MDTraj code that builds the backbone (N, CA, C; nanometers):
import mdtraj as md
import numpy as np

residues = "MET ASP LYS ILE GLU SER GLY LEU SER GLY THR VAL VAL MET THR VAL THR GLU GLU TRP THR ALA ARG HIS VAL GLY SER GLY ARG VAL GLU VAL TYR ALA THR PRO ALA MET THR ALA LEU MET GLY ALA LEU ILE THR LEU SER".split()
xyz = np.array([
    [1.9008, -0.2413, -2.2281],
    [1.7781, -0.2906, -2.1680],
    [1.6684, -0.2897, -2.2736],
    [1.5914, -0.3950, -2.2804],
    [1.4793, -0.4036, -2.3738],
    [1.3658, -0.3129, -2.3291],
    [1.2845, -0.2727, -2.4234],
    [1.1689, -0.1900, -2.3922],
    [1.0581, -0.2764, -2.3319],
    [0.9796, -0.2172, -2.2453],
    [0.8649, -0.2867, -2.1877],
    [0.7538, -0.2861, -2.2910],
    [0.6960, -0.4021, -2.3190],
    [0.5914, -0.4140, -2.4182],
    [0.4556, -0.3803, -2.3584],
    [0.3730, -0.3158, -2.4359],
    [0.2365, -0.2857, -2.3954],
    [0.1575, -0.4149, -2.3787],
    [0.0746, -0.4201, -2.2756],
    [-0.0132, -0.5361, -2.2556],
    [0.0431, -0.6449, -2.1667],
    [0.1682, -0.6315, -2.1236],
    [0.2250, -0.7320, -2.0344],
    [0.1539, -0.7289, -1.9000],
    [0.1457, -0.8424, -1.8364],
    [0.0862, -0.8472, -1.7021],
    [0.1588, -0.9521, -1.6201],
    [0.1391, -0.9453, -1.4918],
    [0.2026, -1.0410, -1.4023],
    [0.1307, -1.0387, -1.2692],
    [0.1604, -1.1360, -1.1883],
    [0.0986, -1.1470, -1.0570],
    [0.2032, -1.1863, -0.9553],
    [0.1958, -1.1265, -0.8392],
    [0.2804, -1.1658, -0.7281],
    [0.1930, -1.1659, -0.6040],
    [0.2141, -1.2631, -0.5188],
    [0.1400, -1.2719, -0.3931],
    [0.2404, -1.2561, -0.2806],
    [0.2108, -1.1647, -0.1896],
    [0.3006, -1.1399, -0.0775],
    [0.2177, -1.1284, 0.0493],
    [0.2592, -1.1960, 0.1526],
    [0.1958, -1.1811, 0.2826],
    [0.2623, -1.0649, 0.3544],
    [0.1826, -0.9673, 0.3917],
    [0.2366, -0.8485, 0.4575],
    [0.2556, -0.8781, 0.6056],
    [0.3802, -0.8816, 0.6468],
    [0.4148, -0.9000, 0.7873],
    [0.4509, -0.7640, 0.8468],
    [0.4712, -0.7584, 0.9765],
    [0.4986, -0.6311, 1.0429],
    [0.6143, -0.5550, 0.9795],
    [0.7169, -0.6257, 0.9350],
    [0.8340, -0.5574, 0.8790],
    [0.8039, -0.4806, 0.7508],
    [0.6909, -0.5084, 0.6876],
    [0.6525, -0.4396, 0.5641],
    [0.5436, -0.3353, 0.5860],
    [0.5078, -0.3072, 0.7102],
    [0.4024, -0.2094, 0.7367],
    [0.4565, -0.0673, 0.7379],
    [0.3658, 0.0271, 0.7124],
    [0.4037, 0.1687, 0.7124],
    [0.4611, 0.2096, 0.8471],
    [0.4017, 0.1624, 0.9529],
    [0.4510, 0.1981, 1.0862],
    [0.5947, 0.1497, 1.1054],
    [0.6230, 0.0288, 1.0642],
    [0.7562, -0.0285, 1.0848],
    [0.8639, 0.0412, 1.0006],
    [0.8315, 0.0726, 0.8743],
    [0.9327, 0.1348, 0.7883],
    [0.9383, 0.2865, 0.8040],
    [0.8463, 0.3418, 0.8829],
    [0.8507, 0.4841, 0.9119],
    [0.7818, 0.5732, 0.8105],
    [0.6943, 0.5148, 0.7284],
    [0.6260, 0.5970, 0.6281],
    [0.4814, 0.6280, 0.6671],
    [0.4419, 0.5881, 0.7849],
    [0.3056, 0.6141, 0.8299],
    [0.2853, 0.5620, 0.9710],
    [0.1626, 0.5763, 1.0192],
    [0.1324, 0.5370, 1.1571],
    [0.0392, 0.4171, 1.1682],
    [-0.0004, 0.3619, 1.0576],
    [-0.0979, 0.2519, 1.0610],
    [-0.0355, 0.1222, 1.0122],
    [-0.1023, 0.0137, 1.0441],
    [-0.0529, -0.1196, 1.0082],
    [-0.1056, -0.1603, 0.8702],
    [-0.0568, -0.0944, 0.7671],
    [-0.0901, -0.1269, 0.6285],
    [0.0393, -0.1472, 0.5519],
    [0.0292, -0.2072, 0.4355],
    [0.1459, -0.2292, 0.3506],
    [0.2067, -0.0941, 0.3132],
    [0.3333, -0.0772, 0.3396],
    [0.4009, 0.0506, 0.3177],
    [0.4236, 0.0768, 0.1691],
    [0.3955, 0.1992, 0.1272],
    [0.4181, 0.2379, -0.0121],
    [0.5642, 0.2183, -0.0535],
    [0.6630, 0.2549, 0.0293],
    [0.8023, 0.2296, -0.0110],
    [0.8312, 0.0797, -0.0320],
    [0.7669, -0.0054, 0.0468],
    [0.7863, -0.1499, 0.0302],
    [0.7261, -0.1962, -0.1020],
    [0.6090, -0.1430, -0.1368],
    [0.5450, -0.1795, -0.2628],
    [0.6292, -0.1326, -0.3810],
    [0.6823, -0.0128, -0.3723],
    [0.7667, 0.0411, -0.4792],
    [0.8928, -0.0438, -0.4969],
    [0.9534, -0.0837, -0.3866],
    [1.0723, -0.1688, -0.3928],
    [1.0402, -0.3043, -0.4556],
    [0.9256, -0.3599, -0.4204],
    [0.8842, -0.4887, -0.4780],
    [0.8649, -0.4761, -0.6279],
    [0.7993, -0.3707, -0.6715],
    [0.7792, -0.3517, -0.8158],
    [0.9122, -0.3357, -0.8882],
    [1.0052, -0.2634, -0.8278],
    [1.1369, -0.2477, -0.8891],
    [1.2112, -0.3794, -0.8999],
    [1.1988, -0.4615, -0.7969],
    [1.2644, -0.5923, -0.7989],
    [1.2034, -0.6824, -0.9069],
    [1.0731, -0.6741, -0.9241],
    [1.0067, -0.7582, -1.0244],
    [1.0458, -0.7192, -1.1667],
    [1.0724, -0.5924, -1.1878],
    [1.1132, -0.5473, -1.3207],
    [1.2439, -0.6134, -1.3621],
    [1.3331, -0.6331, -1.2669],
    [1.4619, -0.6933, -1.3001],
    [1.4494, -0.8412, -1.3330],
    [1.3377, -0.9038, -1.2941],
    [1.3172, -1.0462, -1.3216],
    [1.2596, -1.0723, -1.4603],
    [1.2034, -0.9689, -1.5230],
    [1.1379, -0.9904, -1.6520],
    [1.2362, -0.9932, -1.7659],
])
top = md.Topology()
chain = top.add_chain()
for i, resn in enumerate(residues, 1):
    res = top.add_residue(resn, chain, resSeq=i)
    for name in ("N", "CA", "C"):
        top.add_atom(name, md.element.get_by_symbol(name[0]), res)
traj = md.Trajectory(xyz[None], top)
């Protein structure tokens, strides 16, 4: 695997639907984007670079 270079940037736009909320995934009680979902998205994006 290549090393990640300093200064790289990227952008992703995602519409948060109920299936990605903390309440739905069981990581919280409110209707906000779940931290586990965000972590999974970041991991998936790393494999695309």
